[in-house]
C-alpha positions as CSV (number, residue, x, y, z in Angstrom):
1,I,-18.4,-35.9,7.8
2,F,-20.0,-32.3,7.1
3,S,-21.3,-31.6,10.3
4,V,-18.1,-31.5,12.7
5,G,-19.3,-28.8,15.5
6,S,-22.0,-27.5,13.7
7,P,-25.2,-30.1,12.3
8,W,-25.0,-28.2,9.0
9,R,-22.1,-26.6,7.7
10,G,-22.7,-25.1,4.3
11,P,-19.9,-24.3,1.4
12,L,-19.1,-21.0,3.3
13,S,-18.3,-22.5,6.4
14,A,-16.1,-25.5,4.8
15,G,-13.4,-26.2,7.1
16,P,-10.3,-27.4,5.5
17,M,-10.9,-31.0,6.2
18,D,-14.8,-30.6,4.9
19,L,-13.2,-29.5,1.8
20,R,-10.8,-32.2,1.3
21,R,-13.6,-34.7,2.3
22,R,-15.4,-33.3,-0.5
23,N,-13.0,-33.8,-3.6
24,V,-12.3,-37.8,-2.3
25,Q,-16.1,-38.1,-2.5
26,G,-16.2,-36.7,-5.6
27,A,-13.4,-38.9,-7.1
28,G,-14.8,-42.0,-6.1
29,R,-18.7,-42.1,-5.7
30,A,-21.5,-39.8,-5.4
31,S,-22.5,-39.2,-2.1
32,S,-26.0,-37.9,-0.7
33,P,-26.1,-34.5,1.2
34,P,-26.2,-33.7,4.4
35,T,-29.0,-33.5,6.2
36,R,-29.9,-31.6,9.7
37,A,-30.0,-35.0,11.6
38,S,-26.4,-36.0,10.5
39,P,-24.7,-37.5,13.6
40,T,-22.1,-34.9,14.8
41,V,-18.4,-36.6,14.4
42,S,-16.1,-36.2,17.9
43,A,-12.9,-34.5,17.8
44,P,-11.0,-37.1,18.1
45,A,-12.6,-39.1,14.8
46,A,-12.5,-35.9,13.1
47,A,-9.0,-35.9,13.6
48,A,-8.3,-39.3,12.4
49,L,-10.4,-39.1,9.6
50,A,-8.5,-36.3,8.2
51,A,-5.2,-37.9,8.7
52,A,-7.2,-41.2,7.2
53,V,-7.3,-38.5,3.8
54,P,-4.6,-38.2,2.3
55,A,-3.5,-34.2,1.4
56,P,-3.1,-33.8,-2.4
57,E,0.7,-33.5,-3.4
58,G,2.0,-30.1,-3.0
59,G,1.5,-29.5,1.1
60,A,-1.6,-29.9,2.9
61,D,-3.0,-26.3,1.2
62,S,-3.0,-27.2,-2.1
63,G,-6.0,-29.4,-1.8
64,L,-7.7,-26.7,-1.3
65,R,-7.0,-24.5,-4.4
66,D,-9.6,-23.3,-6.2
67,T,-12.3,-26.6,-4.6
68,T,-15.3,-23.6,-4.7
69,P,-15.9,-20.8,-7.5
70,S,-16.2,-17.4,-5.8
71,L,-19.5,-16.1,-4.9
72,L,-17.6,-12.7,-5.6
73,K,-17.1,-13.5,-9.2
74,A,-19.1,-11.9,-12.0
75,R,-20.8,-14.8,-13.8
76,G,-22.6,-12.8,-16.8
77,L,-23.8,-9.3,-17.8
78,K,-26.2,-8.9,-15.4
79,D,-23.4,-9.5,-12.4
80,F,-21.2,-6.9,-14.5
81,L,-23.6,-4.2,-14.6
82,A,-24.8,-4.5,-11.2
83,R,-21.1,-3.7,-10.2
84,L,-21.0,-1.2,-13.2
85,C,-24.6,0.8,-12.0
86,F,-23.2,1.0,-7.9
87,V,-19.0,2.3,-8.7
88,G,-19.9,4.3,-12.2
89,I,-21.6,7.3,-10.0
90,F,-18.2,7.2,-8.1
91,I,-15.9,6.7,-11.1
92,T,-17.7,9.9,-12.9
93,E,-17.7,11.6,-9.8
94,N,-13.9,11.4,-9.1
95,C,-13.5,12.3,-12.7
96,L,-15.1,15.9,-12.2
97,H,-12.9,16.0,-9.0
98,A,-9.8,15.8,-10.7
99,A,-11.0,18.0,-13.9
100,Y,-12.0,21.0,-11.1
101,F,-9.5,20.3,-8.7
102,E,-7.9,23.6,-8.1
103,H,-11.6,24.9,-7.9
104,E,-12.9,22.8,-5.6
105,I,-9.9,23.1,-3.5
106,D,-10.2,26.9,-3.2
107,V,-14.6,26.5,-2.8
108,M,-15.0,23.4,-0.7
109,V,-12.2,21.4,0.8
110,A,-9.7,24.2,2.0
111,P,-12.8,26.3,4.2
112,A,-13.6,23.1,5.4
113,I,-10.2,22.2,7.1
114,A,-9.5,26.1,8.0
115,P,-7.3,26.9,9.7
116,L,-5.0,24.2,7.6
117,P,-2.9,25.8,4.8
118,R,-4.0,25.5,1.4
119,E,-1.2,22.7,0.7
120,A,-3.1,20.4,3.3
121,A,-6.1,20.5,1.2
122,V,-4.5,19.8,-2.1
123,A,-3.1,16.5,-0.2
124,L,-6.7,15.9,1.0
125,H,-8.4,16.5,-2.3
126,A,-6.1,13.7,-4.3
127,V,-6.5,11.3,-1.6
128,H,-9.9,11.9,-1.9
129,I,-9.6,11.6,-6.4
130,I,-7.3,8.6,-6.0
131,F,-9.0,6.4,-3.4
132,G,-12.0,7.3,-4.8
133,L,-11.4,6.7,-8.2
134,F,-9.1,3.6,-7.8
135,G,-11.2,2.2,-5.2
136,A,-14.3,2.0,-7.5
137,L,-12.2,0.5,-10.4
138,F,-11.0,-2.0,-8.0
139,V,-15.0,-3.3,-6.9
140,L,-15.3,-3.6,-10.7
141,V,-12.3,-5.2,-12.0
142,S,-12.9,-7.5,-9.0
143,G,-15.7,-9.4,-11.0
144,F,-13.3,-10.5,-13.3
145,D,-11.2,-11.9,-11.1
146,A,-10.8,-15.4,-10.8
147,A,-10.8,-15.1,-6.4
148,G,-12.4,-11.4,-6.5
149,R,-11.5,-11.1,-2.8
150,T,-8.4,-9.0,-2.7
151,A,-9.4,-6.4,-5.2
152,L,-13.1,-6.2,-3.5
153,T,-11.6,-5.8,-0.1
154,K,-8.6,-2.9,-1.6
155,G,-11.0,-1.2,-2.8
156,A,-13.7,-1.2,-0.5
157,S,-11.2,0.0,2.0
158,M,-10.4,2.7,-0.6
159,M,-13.9,3.4,-1.1
160,V,-14.5,4.0,2.9
161,V,-11.5,6.1,3.2
162,F,-13.0,8.5,0.5
163,M,-16.7,8.6,1.6
164,T,-15.6,9.4,4.9
165,S,-13.3,12.4,4.1
166,I,-15.8,13.9,1.3
167,T,-18.8,13.8,4.0
168,W,-16.6,16.1,6.2
169,T,-15.4,18.2,3.6
170,W,-18.4,18.3,1.2
171,W,-21.7,18.3,3.8
172,I,-20.4,18.5,7.0
173,N,-18.5,21.3,7.2
174,R,-19.5,22.7,3.9
175,G,-17.9,25.8,2.5
176,G,-16.3,26.1,6.2
177,V,-20.4,26.1,7.7
178,L,-20.5,23.4,10.0
179,Y,-24.0,21.4,10.0
180,W,-25.3,22.1,13.1
181,Q,-24.5,25.9,12.4
182,L,-27.5,26.4,10.1
183,D,-30.2,26.9,12.2
184,P,-31.4,25.9,15.1
185,Y,-33.8,22.9,13.9
186,P,-33.8,19.3,13.7
187,F,-34.0,18.2,10.1
188,W,-37.4,16.5,10.4
189,D,-38.9,19.4,11.9
190,M,-40.6,21.7,8.7
191,R,-38.8,24.7,10.0
192,C,-35.5,23.2,8.7
193,S,-33.7,24.7,6.1
194,A,-33.6,23.3,2.7
195,E,-29.6,23.5,3.0
196,K,-30.2,21.5,6.2
197,R,-32.4,18.9,4.7
198,N,-30.2,18.7,1.5
199,R,-27.0,18.0,3.6
200,T,-28.8,15.5,6.0
201,V,-30.0,13.2,2.8
202,H,-26.2,13.3,1.8
203,I,-25.0,12.4,5.0
204,L,-27.5,9.7,5.3
205,K,-26.7,8.4,1.8
206,N,-23.1,8.5,2.3
207,I,-23.6,6.3,5.8
208,S,-25.6,3.8,3.7
209,I,-23.1,3.1,1.3
210,V,-20.0,3.6,3.8
211,G,-22.1,0.1,5.8
212,A,-22.5,-1.5,2.0
213,M,-18.7,-1.4,1.4
214,T,-17.8,-2.6,4.6
215,M,-20.6,-5.4,3.9
216,F,-18.9,-6.1,0.9
217,Q,-15.9,-6.0,2.3
218,Q,-16.6,-8.5,5.5
219,M,-18.2,-11.1,2.8
220,A,-14.7,-10.8,0.7
221,K,-12.7,-11.7,4.0
222,Y,-15.1,-14.3,5.4
223,E,-15.4,-16.1,2.3
224,T,-11.3,-16.1,2.0
225,Q,-11.4,-17.6,5.3
226,A,-14.1,-20.7,4.9
227,A,-12.5,-21.4,1.4
228,W,-9.1,-20.5,0.6
229,S,-8.0,-20.9,-2.9
230,K,-5.0,-20.2,-5.2
231,P,-4.4,-16.5,-5.8
232,S,-5.5,-15.3,-8.9
233,F,-3.4,-13.8,-12.0
234,L,-4.5,-10.1,-11.2
235,E,-3.4,-11.2,-7.3
236,G,-0.3,-12.7,-8.8
237,L,0.5,-8.9,-10.6
238,V,-0.2,-7.4,-7.7
239,T,2.4,-9.4,-6.0
240,A,5.2,-9.4,-8.8
241,L,5.2,-5.4,-8.6
242,R,5.0,-5.0,-4.8
243,P,3.0,-2.2,-4.2
244,W,3.6,-2.0,-0.5
245,S,7.5,-0.8,-1.2
246,F,6.0,1.9,-3.1
247,A,6.3,3.5,0.0
248,G,10.3,3.6,-0.5
249,T,9.4,5.9,-3.6
250,I,6.1,8.0,-2.5
251,A,7.3,8.6,1.3
252,P,10.7,10.7,0.2
253,Q,8.9,12.5,-2.6
254,L,6.4,13.5,-1.0
255,V,9.0,15.0,2.1
256,A,10.7,16.8,-0.9
257,L,7.2,18.3,-2.2
258,A,6.4,19.9,1.3
259,T,10.1,20.8,1.8
260,I,10.1,23.2,-1.5
261,R,6.6,23.9,-1.4
262,C,6.2,24.8,2.2
263,F,9.8,25.4,3.7
264,L,11.4,27.1,0.9
265,K,8.3,28.8,-0.4
266,I,9.4,27.7,-4.1
267,P,6.3,27.3,-6.8
268,L,5.9,24.1,-8.1
269,P,5.0,23.6,-11.6
270,G,1.7,21.5,-12.5
271,Y,-0.1,18.8,-10.7
272,G,0.3,16.9,-14.5
273,A,4.1,17.1,-14.4
274,T,4.7,16.5,-10.4
275,L,2.4,13.4,-11.0
276,M,4.4,11.9,-14.0
277,L,7.3,12.6,-12.6
278,V,6.7,10.2,-9.2
279,L,4.6,7.8,-11.4
280,S,8.0,7.3,-13.5
281,I,10.0,6.6,-10.4
282,L,7.8,4.1,-9.4
283,A,8.1,3.3,-13.1
284,V,11.7,2.2,-12.7
285,Q,11.5,0.9,-8.6
286,C,8.5,-1.6,-10.3
287,T,11.5,-2.6,-12.5
288,A,14.3,-3.4,-10.3
289,N,11.7,-5.2,-7.9
290,L,10.7,-7.5,-10.9
291,V,14.4,-8.1,-11.7
292,N,15.1,-8.9,-8.1
293,S,12.2,-11.3,-8.2
294,Y,13.4,-12.9,-11.3
295,R,17.3,-13.3,-10.8
296,D,16.6,-14.6,-6.4
297,F,14.7,-16.9,-8.1
298,E,16.5,-18.7,-11.0
299,K,19.7,-18.8,-8.7
300,G,17.8,-20.7,-6.1
301,I,17.8,-17.8,-3.5
302,D,13.9,-17.8,-3.4
303,T,12.5,-21.3,-2.1
304,K,8.5,-22.2,-1.4
305,E,10.0,-22.5,2.2
306,T,11.6,-19.6,3.0
307,A,10.8,-16.8,0.0
308,G,8.9,-13.9,1.2
309,D,8.6,-12.9,-2.3
310,R,6.0,-15.6,-3.3
311,T,5.7,-14.2,-7.1
312,L,7.5,-17.2,-8.9
313,V,8.2,-19.9,-6.3
314,D,4.3,-20.2,-6.1
315,D,3.9,-19.7,-9.9
316,L,1.5,-16.5,-9.5
317,V,2.9,-15.2,-12.5
318,S,4.5,-17.1,-15.5
319,V,8.3,-16.0,-16.1
320,K,7.3,-14.9,-19.5
321,T,5.1,-12.8,-17.7
322,L,7.1,-11.0,-15.3
323,K,10.1,-10.3,-18.4
324,V,7.3,-8.4,-20.0
325,L,5.9,-6.4,-16.9
326,A,9.6,-5.4,-16.4
327,A,10.0,-4.3,-20.2
328,I,7.1,-2.3,-20.1
329,S,7.8,-0.4,-16.6
330,L,11.6,-0.1,-17.8
331,L,9.8,1.8,-21.0
332,W,8.1,3.7,-19.1
333,W,11.0,5.3,-16.7
334,C,13.0,5.6,-20.3
335,T,10.3,7.5,-21.6
336,F,10.2,10.3,-19.1
337,F,13.8,9.9,-18.4
338,A,14.5,11.5,-22.1
339,W,11.7,14.1,-22.0
340,S,13.6,15.1,-18.7
341,V,16.8,15.6,-20.4
342,V,15.7,17.6,-23.1
343,A,13.0,19.7,-20.8
344,T,15.6,20.4,-18.4
345,G,18.3,21.7,-21.4
346,F,20.3,18.3,-21.0
347,H,21.2,19.5,-17.8
348,P,24.5,17.3,-16.1
349,L,22.5,16.3,-12.9
350,V,19.5,15.0,-14.2
351,L,21.5,13.4,-17.0
352,G,24.0,12.1,-14.3
353,L,21.3,10.9,-11.9
354,A,19.1,9.6,-13.9
355,A,21.8,7.0,-15.8
356,L,23.3,6.4,-12.7
357,G,19.9,5.7,-10.6
358,T,18.7,3.2,-14.1
359,A,22.0,1.4,-14.1
360,L,22.5,0.8,-9.8
361,A,18.4,-0.1,-9.5
362,I,18.8,-2.9,-12.7
363,G,22.9,-4.2,-11.3
364,Y,21.3,-4.1,-7.9
365,T,20.6,-7.8,-8.6
366,A,21.2,-8.0,-12.2
367,G,24.6,-8.6,-14.5
368,P,27.8,-10.1,-13.8
369,A,28.7,-8.6,-10.5
370,P,24.7,-8.1,-8.1
371,L,25.5,-5.1,-6.0
372,K,22.7,-6.6,-3.3
373,Y,25.1,-9.7,-3.4
374,M,28.5,-7.5,-2.5
375,G,27.4,-5.7,0.4
376,L,26.7,-2.7,-1.7
377,G,22.6,-3.0,-1.3
378,D,22.2,-0.5,1.3
379,L,25.1,2.3,-0.4
380,V,22.6,1.6,-3.7
381,V,19.7,2.0,-1.5
382,F,20.6,5.2,0.0
383,I,21.6,6.9,-3.5
384,C,18.5,5.4,-5.6
385,F,15.9,6.5,-2.8
386,G,17.5,9.4,-1.5
387,P,19.9,11.8,-2.0
388,G,20.3,11.0,-5.9
389,V,16.6,10.7,-6.9
390,I,15.9,13.9,-4.8
391,T,18.4,15.7,-6.4
392,Y,17.1,14.5,-9.7
393,S,13.5,15.2,-8.6
394,M,14.5,18.9,-7.5
395,V,16.2,19.9,-10.9
396,V,13.5,18.4,-12.6
397,L,10.6,20.9,-10.9
398,V,12.5,23.5,-10.0
399,G,15.7,23.5,-11.9
400,A,18.2,23.9,-8.4
401,F,19.5,21.8,-5.9
402,H,18.7,22.9,-2.3
403,W,20.4,21.3,0.7
404,E,17.5,21.5,2.9
405,V,15.4,19.1,0.5
406,V,18.4,16.4,0.9
407,A,18.6,16.8,4.6
408,F,14.8,16.3,5.2
409,T,14.6,13.5,2.9
410,V,17.7,11.6,4.9
411,P,15.3,10.8,7.3
412,V,12.9,8.7,5.3
413,T,15.7,7.2,3.6
414,L,16.5,5.6,6.2
415,Y,13.5,3.9,6.9
416,V,13.9,2.6,3.2
417,I,17.0,1.0,4.2
418,A,15.4,-0.4,7.1
419,T,12.8,-2.3,4.8
420,L,15.8,-4.0,2.8
421,Q,17.8,-4.9,5.9
422,A,14.7,-6.7,7.2
423,N,14.4,-8.6,4.5
424,N,18.1,-9.5,4.1
425,Y,17.8,-10.2,7.7
426,R,14.9,-12.7,7.4
427,D,17.0,-14.2,4.3
428,I,20.6,-14.8,6.1
429,E,20.2,-18.4,5.7
430,S,19.0,-18.5,2.1
431,D,21.5,-16.1,0.8
432,S,24.3,-17.7,2.5
433,R,23.9,-20.8,0.7
434,T,24.5,-19.5,-2.4
435,G,27.7,-17.2,-1.3
436,A,26.1,-13.7,-1.5
437,R,26.7,-11.7,1.0
438,T,24.6,-8.9,2.2
439,V,25.0,-6.5,4.9
440,A,23.1,-8.9,7.5
441,I,25.4,-11.9,6.8
442,M,28.3,-9.8,7.1
443,L,27.0,-8.4,10.8
444,G,25.4,-11.4,11.9
445,P,22.1,-12.0,13.5
446,K,22.6,-10.4,16.5
447,Y,24.5,-7.1,15.2
448,S,21.8,-7.2,12.5
449,L,18.9,-6.8,14.5
450,V,20.8,-3.7,16.7
451,Y,21.7,-2.4,12.9
452,Y,17.7,-2.6,12.3
453,D,16.5,-0.8,15.5
454,L,19.3,2.2,14.4
455,L,17.8,3.0,11.1
456,L,14.4,3.2,12.7
457,L,15.5,4.9,15.9
458,G,17.8,6.6,13.7
459,A,15.1,8.0,11.2
460,H,13.6,9.9,13.8
461,A,16.4,11.5,15.4
462,T,18.0,13.2,12.2
463,A,14.5,14.7,11.6
464,L,14.7,16.2,15.0
465,A,18.3,17.2,14.2
466,A,17.2,18.8,10.5
467,G,14.6,20.6,11.7
468,W,16.4,21.8,15.0
469,H,19.1,23.1,12.5
470,Y,17.1,24.7,9.8
471,G,14.4,25.6,12.5
472,C,11.6,23.8,11.1
473,W,9.6,22.6,13.8
474,G,7.4,20.5,12.0
475,V,9.5,17.9,11.9
476,L,8.2,17.1,15.9
477,A,5.1,15.1,13.8
478,S,7.4,12.4,12.6
479,L,7.1,10.9,16.3
480,A,3.8,10.1,15.8
481,A,5.2,7.2,14.3
482,L,7.3,6.4,16.9
483,P,4.8,4.1,18.4
484,Q,5.4,2.2,15.3
485,S,9.0,2.2,15.2
486,L,9.3,0.7,18.2
487,W,6.6,-1.9,17.8
488,L,8.9,-3.0,14.5
489,C,11.8,-3.6,16.6
490,L,10.2,-5.8,18.7
491,R,8.2,-7.3,16.2
492,I,11.7,-8.6,13.8
493,R,12.7,-10.5,16.7
494,N,9.7,-12.8,16.9
495,R,10.3,-15.5,14.5
496,A,6.5,-16.4,13.8
497,T,5.8,-12.8,12.1
498,L,9.7,-12.5,10.0
499,R,8.9,-13.5,7.2
500,T,6.3,-10.0,6.3
501,Q,8.6,-8.0,8.4
502,D,10.1,-6.2,5.4
503,E,6.6,-5.5,3.8
504,E,5.6,-4.0,7.5
505,T,8.1,-2.1,7.6
506,G,7.6,-0.7,4.2
507,K,3.8,0.2,5.2
508,S,5.6,1.7,8.3
509,T,7.8,3.7,6.1
510,M,4.8,5.6,4.5
511,I,3.0,6.3,7.9
512,F,6.7,8.1,9.0
513,G,7.1,9.5,5.4
514,V,3.3,11.4,5.8
515,A,4.0,12.2,9.4
516,L,6.5,14.3,8.5
517,A,5.7,15.7,4.9
518,L,2.3,16.6,6.7
519,G,4.4,18.1,9.6
520,I,6.9,20.3,7.9
521,V,3.2,21.3,5.5
522,I,1.4,22.5,8.7
523,M,4.4,24.2,10.8
524,P,6.9,25.1,8.5
525,G,8.9,27.6,10.9
526,S,9.6,27.8,14.5
527,E,6.2,27.2,15.9
528,V,4.6,24.6,17.1
529,S,0.9,24.3,16.6
530,A,-1.2,21.3,18.8
531,L,-3.6,21.1,15.9
532,G,-1.4,20.5,13.7
533,L,0.2,17.3,15.9
534,G,-3.6,16.4,16.5
535,V,-4.1,16.3,12.8
536,V,-1.1,14.7,12.1
537,A,-1.6,11.5,14.8
538,F,-5.2,11.6,13.3
539,V,-4.1,10.8,9.9
540,V,-1.2,8.3,11.4
541,A,-3.4,6.1,13.0
542,A,-6.0,6.3,9.8
543,I,-3.3,4.8,8.1
544,K,-2.4,2.8,9.9
545,I,-6.1,1.4,10.5
546,F,-6.4,1.1,6.5
547,A,-2.9,-0.8,6.1
548,D,-3.7,-3.3,8.9
């Protein structure tokens, strides 16, 4: 029974049949451990045996849940301290990077990526800190997770990105002086300079850390494949908040900031105010996501068979927990909303747009007349992720309205609407049963696909049009995301992958937004830079690999 296809199958190589059989044996009688001489069961016999063992209630997979404890979970103080010793240095290091942010940009990062502009160095160093700090925290938190696999996998990926980029800016091209330009001698030669030896040690150390993190990441993936378990509470929280959808907020804000700072040459306030603005807008988006999950579950729109949002249908978090999360995120937003109104002297645009955006976000699926199910969802998303929130951000940050900022962010907003359309197209049948009227239902399956294609391709077309009108050829960089857009247009027509089409479109929104923002930063005028286009293409490829 235990030796299908192999003389010995340990706990990490156990397949679904093995795990189910163990449960049955444990419930009835004690079984002796298999030996290497155990006979191999033929494929037909194995299939018959699997059919003879009844699946537990709840489906075939439910019998596999929590059958084996994760090897990645911390079981004692020693396990926790081992993780803390490994990632503690990264937490400390990135806190120091944040404290000396401006100095390190001028002395280390900007010279290392010259001739790219200083704004590109700011963006890169921000990625250093965010990925390094949160990647280390994810690895640490994974020890307390019931599964630990998702946090460890994502944390390891973020730390690999951090280590790779910091190796270039800190050691390979330190201060703008390349490693191989220090002297003509190899590092093992006695004539090699002390500076080159020092850099060599750090480069090799970073390579070993990347190897270790990749090993941990692969262990998590292999264990997930070998012994699937129900997502843990931590993973449930992540699912409830839908972080992949945050691209709908972050991408337009990145383009807006790039346009204000590099195209219009308007100074921005401190990093703290800008960061709090983006986090607060994310908070109101979290509120909308959570309210949407609750209302769709309550109305029976989300079911186990069809729901893309698995938060409540799979009982990843309780309804009470979801409501608490919604209240916390709404409170965060309301606090910043009140501060922004007072800080701008009760500016009518700030007061009016923030109030309108809050009402639309909550009324999207809540209230007596949910806007999403009245065919107004696309309009609400366009206002809340486009001109409405961008105008609010402009006035809060620089105290004035500029049409250029709106024009350059509209293309990203079209991509955000495409994410909604992917969701609504997938849910046409379930939404129709409840009497809802979304744009996808009104258009029908055939023209819904055409609408989705027009949104994605229209994003690229409007970006090019805005760049031509205002004389900013940095918009050409958005074409680096065109292959991804074309791939999405093909992917949505495959029923096998339709369930996650909205998630993939959300990830692609970030790719498109980063490409457009970085293009504006590097090429804000009428000159096209081959180096700039190459950098954007490299960044797009890196994001694609990381997102996958």
